N, C-alpha and C positions, 0 to 999 in steps of 0.2 A: 816733375814727372807725374803724369796723370795716373790715377788709380783705376783699376778695371771697374766697369759698370757691372753690377750683379743683377741678372734677370732671373727672377724666382718663378718657377713653374708651380704656382699654387695648387693647381688642380692635380698634378702628379702627387704632391705631398699630402693632399687632402685624403685621398683614398689610402695611401700607404700608412699615414698616421692613424687613421681610423682602425685599420686592421692590425697594426703593429702594437698599439697600446690598448690594454684591457679597458673595457667600458668603464667610464667614470661619470658620476652625476653630482650635481650640487644638491643642496637641501630642497630645492624646488623641483627636482627631478629632471633638469635639463642635462643632456649628455654633454660631456666636455672633453673627452679623450682626443678627438681630432683637433679641437681648438688648442689644447695643450701642446700637441705634437707639432702643428703647423707654426704656431707662434714661437715655440722653442727653437725650431729650425731657423726662423727669421732672426731671432735674437742671437743665435750662434753666428749667423752670417754677419750681423752687425759687429759682433765681437771680433771675428776673424778678419773682417775688412772694414775697420772703423772709418776710413777715409773715403770709402766707395759709395757711389749712389746705388741704392737698391730700388728696383722696380718690380712689383709683384703683379703677376698676370693669372687670371682665372678664366675658365670656360664660361661663356654666357649660357643662359637657358635656351633650350630649343634646338632646332636642326641647323646644320651648316650647309655650305655649298657642296660638301661631299655627299650628303644625303640626296642632293639633286642629281649628282653623277651616278650614284649607286644606291638604290632604295634600301638595300640590306646592310648598308654601312652601320656598324655597331649594333645591328639588329638583335644579336644574341646576348647583349649585355642585360643582366637583370636590373630591375628598377633600383634606384638608389635607396638604401635603407632609410627609414624615417629618422632613426637615431643619428644618422650622418647628416641628412638634409637639414635638420634643425640647428646644426652647428655652423652652417655656411654663413648666415647673416652675422652672427657674433664675430666670426673670423674676419669678415670684411670690415666690420665696425672697428675692431681693434687695430687692424692694419692702417685704416684711415686715421685713427687717433694717434698712432705712432708717427704720423706725418709722412708716411711712405706713399708714393704714387701707386694706385691700384687701377689696373686696366682690365676691363671686361667688354669685349667687342662682339656684338651680335653678328651671326652669320659665319663666323670663323671660330677656330679653336684657339686655345691659349698658345699651342705650338706655333700657329701662324703669326700671332702677334709677336711672340718672342723671335721667330725667324725674321720678321720684318725689322725689328729693333736691332738684331744682330747684324743684318745686312747693312743697315744705316751706319752702325758703328764701324764695320769693316771698311765701308766707303770713306769714312773719316779717320781711318787708322787708329781707332780707339779700341782698347782691349775690352773684351766682354767675357764674363764667366756666367754660364747658364747653370743655375742650381735646379737639378731635376733628377728624377729616377727613371726617365723615359728613354729607352735606347734609341728611339726614332730621332732624337735630337742630335745624334752623332753625325747626321748628314750636314749639320750646320757648322761643324768644327773646321776651323782654318787657322791661319797664323795668328789671327786676332781673337778667335772664339774658342773657348775651352768649356768643358763640362765638369761640374762637381756634384756629387751625391752625398749630402750631409748625413744621410741615414746609414750609408755603408762606408763613409769616409774615403771615397774613391774620387780620383781626379783624372780627366782625360783630355789631352791635347791631340794634335795630329798623330804623333807617334803612338800615343795611348790607344787611339781608335784602331790603328793598324795592328797593334799588339793584341787587342781584345778580339777584333773581328777577323783579322787576317787580310783585310782590305783597307784602303784609305777612305776618308770621309766622302770623297767624290763618288764612291760606288755604293754607299749605304742605301740610297734610294732603290737602286737596282737589286741589292741584297734583299730588301724588304719586299720588293715586287715579286721576286722569284719564290721566296719562302711563304709569303702571305703573313697574316697576323690573325690568330684565332680570337684574340681579345677584341680587336676592332672589326673582325669579320671581313678582313681583306683577303680575297680568295687565293692569290698567288698561283703557282703551278703545282698541281697535286704531286705529292711524294718528293718534292724538292726540299731538302732540309739544309741545315747550316753548311755541312761539308760540301754538299753538291753545289749550293749557291756560290760558295767561295771558290770551289774548283772551276766553275764556269766563268766567274768574273775575273779570277786571277789568270785563267788560261786565254780568254778571248777579249775581255773588256766589258763595257756596259751592255745593257739590255739590247739596244739597237744593234750593236756590233755582233752580239751573240746571234740575233735573228738574221743578220746579214750573212752569217757564216755557219749556218746550222750543219753544213756538211763537214765542218771541222770538229764538231762536238765529239764525235766518236774517236777522235785521235787523242783526246785528253786522257790523263792518267788516273783520274779518280774512279772509284768503284761505281759501276752502272752507267758510265759515259757512253758505252757502245750502243745502248738501246734508248738513250734519253731524247734524241732529236725528234722522233715522231711525237712524243708527249709534249715537248715544247711547241711544236708546230700546231698540235691540236688545241692548245690552250694559249695561243699567241694573243688573241684579243683580251683574254682574261689577265694575262701578264701585264699588258700595257695599261689596262684599266687599273690594275693594282699599283703600277708605278705612279699613275696620276693621284690615286688615293693616298699613297705613302709620301708624296712630295709635299713638304712644308711650304706654304705660301709665304713668299718674302716681299710682297708688295701690297700689304694691307694698307688701306687709307687710314692714317692715324691723325689725330688732331695735333699731336706734338711730335717733333723729331727727337730722337734719343738724346741729342746734345742739348736740348732745351728742357728736358724733364728734370725737375728739381724736387727734393723733399721739402716739406714744411716743418716748422717746429712741432715737436710732439705736444699733444694736448694732455699734459700730465694729469690734470684733474679728471678728465674724461676717462683716461686709462685706469686711474685708480677706481673710479666708479664701476667700470666694466669688470675689473679684477675682483672687486668686492661682490658684485652680483654673481660671478662665476665661482667665487670662493677659492681663488688661487692665492693662497696665503704667502708663498714665497715671493711672488711678484708684488703683492701688497707691501710686504716688508721692504722690498727693493725700492719701490717708489717712495716709501715713507722714511727711507734713509738708513735701513739696517741691512743692506746687502748690495750686491752688484750683479751684473749680468753673468759674470763668471761663477758666482756662488749660488745662483738661483736654484739649481737642481738639488743642492744639498740643504738649502735653507728650510725647505718644507718640514724637515724632521725636527727642527728646533723652534720654529715660530709658534708663538702662543695661539691658542684656538680662538680667542676673542679679539676683535679689532681693537678694543679698549686697551688691551695689554701689549699692543705693538709698541716698539720703541718710540719715544717722543722726539719731535724735532728739536734742534738746538734752540735754546731759550735765549731771548734777548731783552734787555731793558731799554725800550725805545721811547723817545720823547718827541712830542710835536711842539715846535717853537711858534707860538702865537703872540708872545709878549716881548717887548723890547728888552726887558731885564733878562729874559731867557736867552735871547740872542747874544747879549753882551757877556753873559756867563759862558756860553759856548765858545765865543770868540777867544776868551781867556784860556779855555781848555785847549783849543786848537793851537794857539800860540805857544802854549807850554808843552805840547806834545812833540816828542821826537819824530813821530811820523803819524799822519792821520789819513784815513780813507775818505775819498770824496767822490760824489756821483751827482749827476744832473737828471732831472725828469723834464721832459720836453713835449712839445706839441707835434713833433714829426721825426721820423727816422732820417729824413733828408737833411743833412747837416746845414745846407745853405738856407733852408726854409724854417729850421727849428728855432723856437724861442723857449726860454726857460719857464717852467711851471713851478719848479721847486728844486731845492738842493738838499743833499743828505751828507752827514759826516759820521765817522766812527773814530774814537780815540783809543779804544781798547776793545778786545773781544767781548761782545755782548752789550757794549755801551754805544748807542747810536742815536742820532736825532734827525728829524726831517723838518726842513724849513719850507713850508708852503708859501708860494709867492703869487700864484696866478690861477688858483682854482676858481672858476667863475660860473659854476652851475647854480641853479636856483636854490637858495637856502644855504649857500656856502658860508662858513663862519668868516668873520673879519680876519684878514691876514695883514702882516706887515707889508709896507709898500715896497714893490720889487726893486725899483731903481735905487732907493735909499739903502736897502739891504745889500744889494750888489756893490754899491759904493763902499760900504763898510767892509765887505769881504775882499774887495779888489786888492788892497795892499798885501793881504795874506796870500791870496791866490797868485799874485805876481812876484812874490818873494822867492828868489832862487834858493835861499837857504832853508826855507820852510818846506820840509820834504813831504810829498804826497804819494799815495798809492791809489790806483783805480783799476777798473776793468774796461779795456778798450778805451783808453784815455784820449786817443786821437779824436774821437767823436766829441768828447767833452771840451777839448781844446777849441774845436770849431764853434760849438754852441756858445761858449764863453766869449769867443771873438765876435760873435754876432752882437754881443752886449758890451763890446769895448774892453774886454778883459783878456790879457795875454797870459795864459796859464803857464807858470814856470815852476821849477822845483819838483817836477814829476820824476820821482826816483825809481818807482816800480810800476809795472803793469801786469796784473795777474794773468791776463790773456797771453802775454808774451813770455812770462815766467813758465807757464804750462807748456807753451809751444816749444821753447828752447829745451826744457827738461826732457820732453818726449813728444815729438810732433805727431806720432801716430797712435798714442795711447788713448786718446779721446778727442771729441770735439772741444773747442776751447772757449765756448760761451759759458757764462756764469752758471747756468743751471746744470750743465754737464760737469763742470769742474766741481761744483758743490757736491753733487752726487758721488763723484769719484773720490775726491780727496777729503771730504768732510762727512760723507754719508748722510747728507742733508738734502731734502727736497725743497727748493726755493718756491715761494709764492710766484706763480706764473703771471705774466701780463694779462693773459686771457681770463684768469680768475678775478682780476680787479676791473678789467675794462670790457670784458665780453669778447666775442669773436665775430668774424664775418661782417656783413653789412651793418650790423648793429653795434659794432665795436666803437667805444668812445675814445676820444683823444684824452690824454691824461688830465688836462685842465677840467674835464667834465666828470672826473672820477671823484666820488664822495671821499672826503678827507679821512673818515674813520677806516676806509678800505685802502686808500692810497698811502697813508702814512706808514703802516707796518710794512707794506711792499717796498717803499722807497728806503726806509731806514734799514730794512734787511739787506738791501743791496750794498750799502756801505759796510754794514757789519760783516757780511759774508766775504766781501772783498778783502777786508783786513784779515779775517781768519784764513782765507785762502793764501794770502801773501805769507803769513807766518808759517804755513805748512810748506808752500812751494819754495820759498827762499831758503829754508833750512835744507831742503833736498838739493837745490841748485848749488849751494855753497860747498857741497861735498866734492864738486868738480871745478877746478880752476878754469879749465877750458870753456865750460858752459857758462860760468859767470862772466867770462870775458866776451863770449858771443852775445849774451844777453845785454851786457852793459855797453860794449863798444860797437856793436852792430845793430841789434834790434832796437834798443832804447834810443840810441843815437840817431837811428834812421827815422824814428817816429815823428819828431818835429819837422824833419826835412820833408817827409811825405805830406804832413799836414799843410805845410806852406805851399807845396806844389798843388795840392787839391784846392786850397783856398784861392790861389791865384787863377788856376784854370787855364784852359787853352782856347784861343780865339778861333771861332768857326765862321766860315763864310757861308751863312745860311742861304744867301741868294744863289751862290754857286751850286749848292746842293739842290735847291729847288730847280735851278736850271738843268742840272744833271737829271733830276727826276723827270722833268718835262721832256728832255732829249730821249731819255730811256723810254718814256711813254710813247713818243712818236716812233721810236725804233721798234717798239713792241707792236704798234699798229701796222707799221710797214711789214714786219715779219709775219704778222697774222695775215695780211693781204697776200704776201708772197706765198704763204702756205696754202691759202685758198686758191690762188692761181695755179700752183703746181698740182693741187689735188683736183682742180676743176670744179670745185663746189665749196660752199661755206660749211664749216664744221667747228666744233668747240675744241681748241687746241689742248685744253686742260682735261678733256675726257678720254681716258684710256680706251674706252669701248669705241667711240667714234674714230679716234686716231687709228686703232687697230683695223677697223673696217676700211678706212682709206688706204692705209699702207699695204695691207695684205690681201684684201679682196679686190679693191678697185685698181690699185697700182701694181698688184701682184709681186711685191717685194719678197725676197726669200725669208722664210720663217727661221729665225735663229734659235728661238727658245719659246716654250709654251708655259702658260700659267697652269696651276693645278687643275683648273677646269678644262684644260685642253685648248684654250684660246691662244693665239699668237701673242707673245709678250711684247709690251712697249716700254719695258723697264729701261733705265738709263744706259746700262751696259749694252743692251741690244741696240738702242739708237746710236750709241757711239760707234759700234761696229758697222752698222748700216750706213752711217754718215760718211764713211770712207769711200762709198761708191754712189750714194744717192742723195739728191738735193733736199727732199722734204725732211728726212731725219736730221739733217744738218741744221735746217731752219728751226725745227722743234727744240733742239738742244740749245741753240743760241737764245731762243725765246724764254726757255725755262731759266737759264742762267741770269739773264737780265731782269726777269721778273723777281727772282729771289734777291738780287742786288738792290733793287728799288725798294722792296718792302723792308729789308733788313738795315739798309744804310741810308740811302739818299732821302727816303721819306722820314726815317726815324730820328736821325741825328739832329736835324733842326729843332725837333720837339724837346731836345735835351738842353738847349741853350737856356741858361739862367736869365730871367728877365732883368734882374738888377745888374749883373756883371756883364751880360752879353757874351759870356763864355760857357764852355762845357766844363763841368767839374766832376771828374771821375772819383771813384773811391778805391784806394789801394788797400789790399788785404795782406797783412804780414803773416797771419796764422792760418793759412789754408793749405798751400802746397807743402807736401811733406819735406821737400829738400831745402826749403828756404826761399824759393822763388816768390816774387810778388805776383799777385793776380789783381785784376781790376774789374769793376762793374759800373754800369750806368754812365758812360758806355764802357764796354770791354775793349780796351785799347789793344790788348794782346792779340785779338782775333781779326783785326782789320786786315784784309788781304794785302799782300805785298807783291806776289809774283805775277798777278794778272794786271792787265791794263786798266780794268775797271777798279781794282783795288788801289792802284796808284792814283786814279782820279779822286777816290775818296780822300786820300792823303793830301791831295791838292787843296782840299777845303779846310785843312788845318793851316792857318795862315799867321803871318806876322802883321802887327799893326803898322800904320804909316811911320816911317823913320826907323823901323826895326827889321831885323832879319831873323830867321830861324837857323840855328846851328844844330845839326844832328851828328852825334859822335857815337860810333859803334865799335865794340870790341871785335876784332877779327879772329875767327876760329879759336875763340877763347877756350872751349872745352877740349879741343885737340891739344892746345898748348898746356892745359892742366894735365892731360894724359901724359904728355912728354915729361912734365915736371914730376908727376907721381911715379911713373914707370921707370924713369931714369934711363930710358932706352937711348943708346948712343946714336942710332940712326935718326930718330925723331928729334933728339936734342940738336944734332948737327944741322938738320934741315931748317929748323926754326932759327937757330943762331945765325945761320948764313943768309937768312931772309929769302929762302927758296920757296917756290910754290910747293907746299907740302903734298898736295894731291898728285902733282906731276912727279915729285920725288918718289912718292909711294908707288905710282904706276911704273916708274923706271925700275924700282926694286922688284916688284911683283912679276913684271913681265920681262925682266932681264934685258932691258934696252937702255940706251942713253936717254937723258931727259929731253934732248932735242928730237929724238925719234918717237916720243910718246904721242900717240894719236888722241884726238878728242874723245873717242870712245873708251880708250884705255884710261884716260884721266877721269872720265865719268865713272867707270867701274871702281877706280881707286878711291874716289870720293865716297862712293856708296859703302866701300869697305871701311874706310876711316870712320865715318859717322855711324855706320851700322854696328861696328864692334862696340862703340861707346854705349849704344842703346840696346845692347844685347841681342842684336839681330842674328837669327840662325842662318845656316846655309840655305835653308828652304826660303826664308824671307828675302835673302840676297838674290837668289835665283829668280824669284818672282819680280823683284824690282828691276833687275837687269835684263830680264827676258831670256835667261839662259838655263841650261840644265842644272839640277841640284848637285850632281857630281862635279860639274865644272865650277860651280860656285864654291863648293867645299875645297876644291883645288886652290882657288884664289885665297881662301882663308888660310889654308895650310902654308901657302907660299908667303903670305903676309907675316905669319908668326915666325917663319924661318928667317925672314929678313929683319924682323923687329922682335927678337927674342925677349927683350926687356918688357914688352907689352904683355907677352904670354906669361912671364914670370910675375908681373904685377897682378894680373887677373887671378892666377893660381894662389898667390899669397893673400890677396884680398878675400877670396872665398874662405880660405882657412882661418884667417883672422876674424872674419865675420862669424864663422861657426863657433869660434872660441869665445868671443866677446858678446855676440848677439847684436852687434851694431857696427857701423862704419862711421868714419869721420871725414869732414872736409879738411882742407889745409889749415883752417883757422880753428878747428876743434868742434864744429857743429856736429851733432850726432844724428844718425838716422837708425832707429831700431828696426830689426828685421825679425818679426815674430815667427816667420816660417823657415828661418835659416837652418833649423835642426829638425824640420818636419820629416816624419817617416815617409810621407807621400812624396814621391820623387818629383813630379811636375811642380808641386807647390814649392818644394825646396829649391829646384832649379830656377824658378821665377825669382825667388828671394836672392839667389846667387847672382842672377843677372842684374837685379836691382843694386846689389852690393857693389858691383863694378861701376855702374852708372852714377849712383848717388854722390860719391865724392866729387865727381867732375861737375855734375849739374849743381850740386850744393856749393861747391867752391866758386863756380861762376856767379851764383846768386850772391854769395858773400862779397865777391870782388865788386860787383856793380853797386851794392849797397855801400861798401866802403868808399867807392868813388863818389857817390852822391853825398855822403857825409863830408868828405874832404872838399868837394867843390862848394858845398854849402858853407863850410867854414871859411873858405878862401874868398868867396864872392864879395862879402861886405867891404873888405879892405883892398880889393883888387884894383879899384879904379874903373872897373867895367860896369856899365849899366846893363845888367843881365839877370834873368830869372830862369830857374828850372821849371819846365812845363810838364814833361812827361817822361816816364821810364817804361820802355817796351822791350822785353826780352833782354838783349845785351846792349841796348841803345839808350842814350840820354838825349832829350830834345830840349833846347833852351832858346829863349828869346833874348836877343842882344841888339844894342843900338847899332844902326847900319854902319856908321863910320868906324866902329870898333870891331866889327864882325871877324875880319881876317886875323887880326892880332889875337883876338879872343880865342878863335878856333885853335890856333897854335898852342896857346897856353893850356887850354882845356885838354887837348890831347896829352900834353905832358902830365897834367894832374891825374888824369885817368890811368895813364900808363904806369904811374907810380903808386897806384892803389894797392898793389901787392908786389912782392919781390919773388919771382919765380926763377927757375933755372934757365928759362928761355924768355926772351923779351915779350912783354904784352904789347900788342899793336892796336892802336885806335885810329880808325879812319873817320875824318870829320868832313862834313859838307855844309855849304851855306846856300840858303835860298829864301824866296819869298813865301814858300810853303813847305810843308813836311816832305812832299815828294821830291821837290827840287833839292832839298838839303840832304836827303838820305843817300 
């Protein structure tokens, strides 16, 4: 379940913080009140939405396109106070050091950048929360976009906008156009206030409709309606100019799409330096290990005035092993230890390319050692020979009975395998302990865990290796700097385990999820990653060539239709061709008043006209080429000839796996082009691919959890559940159900699982909201057990603060008791969905574990390659494929015992597309 992207309107909060917080200065006289306010707001958002991507947007210096449209735009604003101006650069610096994306785009306002990102998210059905104090942003609100104001603690979705303004988001621009805006000097229509604007819009519709029906204004019931029409007519040009000025631009050209924007690790050392310069004592204490984001506001009262008096870091007794006798002594300590922490330092984050630079151990809290093996900078001290040391360590590391703990040990497994060592006896992984304990409490990297659970700030990699283009690989880092960093990793890992395991042991269900699902899945995932998937790079190159030819043909077709050569990628040139030369109807205008060539406009025009249809096809193929057919061959490992993805267990809140480099979860499946990409995932000669996929697993879990008789009966009898639902909702026999009725039922079945509102259902089905609500009401009448499950789940979640999967995995819901209704309702929807999505994730992991246990003694020559959503893809010897597929289905269907049968569909092919 993806978390909402948080778009922060930095410019809005900049002014509000400056005026809301009394002037503060540091000892050097620099004003700091706006810095304090803006960064506090961002830190609160990080606390409230710990799993969300934050993107911060500020206005650029200088004029924007609105000044070109209307010279007096914002002309009455006083110049920015110098006390505020001097705080802007420090705010930007801190945000960058926090690792957050910071966008400042010349020629447009922050609103326009946020509007563009929100539009991109809506197009990809990603939820967005815009953090702002600007009422103009209400025009952006839709099913996927909401507003939050952290200064007033208010939240607005579609219903919230309607409640606040008396009109829906789609009329906010017209509302602003009629009223004008004194702050921005948007003229509007004189003497039209809030009530008059709402009366006009509610009575007649948008600005265009009002002016098309001025004779109807006098019939409206609000005060002054009878004499308003002449004033509206007199100021018509001004009203439409105001609408253009008030319209947020949603097609700003950005270097990155919202789905590609990622945070970077925070530069803790740089942040600490900034906070010291600004004299923010509470935040200094937080970074130094004596506080947390939640306590920062109160910490200022108790933190000592001098930096020297700040609490010290955890102390450790760390040893550097440079002599054989030291190594032998440590080997004895490790053998005698009931459990020891282990970590590797390497040359690369890419596990297939990484080689060991050194290893570290800890046998008790504060007692750790670093064994350097391959530091090769000029002047590096003599070190023990790597292969000889690894040979001594190998029996210990491969001993199943010798228990180890690590942080993200799957990576260490890979690296050791590169050196011929099969790491066994991994009893604990602190990353997974934290994740199972509470997946949404924090990020699960070591630095974050150390701060949260130990109050300790770890030495960062950037502190020892530098950053940017000058960053060293670890083998180049001086030993006196590298050793404390490496030894600390092992020490902190052991200390974290001691804290986290004590917490986990309080809950039998969580210890079972940790041990039987997450820890058991780790070596299975490692083996899949290590083996990799075979890619037909030649086929991908061929597809790229074919796409390139097709792009050239489409470009020529476009030129032929247009009657001249033009740049298909230029909105301005395209607009000139479409709307001036070919005189196509203008469906929508940009804020500057030019005809829009946005995707939704072209889609609409493509229903009637050839050129927009060509442009859409050209854009789609161009994106496919750059994202997939060009890029995937570059990911093939030179040694193995295969693609090796990385699976992440501790990212998705509900337990689902994610993957990167490549992201297997996002390869298109519904389009012909996406299926062609899957054709490039192939079986080697003599083998076939078998793809086994759980059918409607989340609906089956809903039937199991809700105990609804109708759903249980449909699944037990093996009926088409969407057809059965349609029959119930539309009161017809299953034989009479039309394709359209089945489509509606499918939307209802899946929509309810994901918390879709009647508004969302109406949009998806292209029907009225009241009709969609009738469908939902009928559904619950026919399936009362589902309604009862949802009600009970909401109440249970409010009481406990979390929900559970079938197997006991927990998802905590911080907002489930929130006073703010929209935030509480979002948490309630999450409470309903999470047990189903999380249970599905648990089932596929349990299936992978069982299949991995079964394969070695099965007699089948088969290997697991990939896990994508609810599907497993395996490579199996050709003559065994059919028999194997039958047994695989049985194994996967037995991964969980539900009140309805689990159904697995398996296919066989020479490539992934054939097998799916």
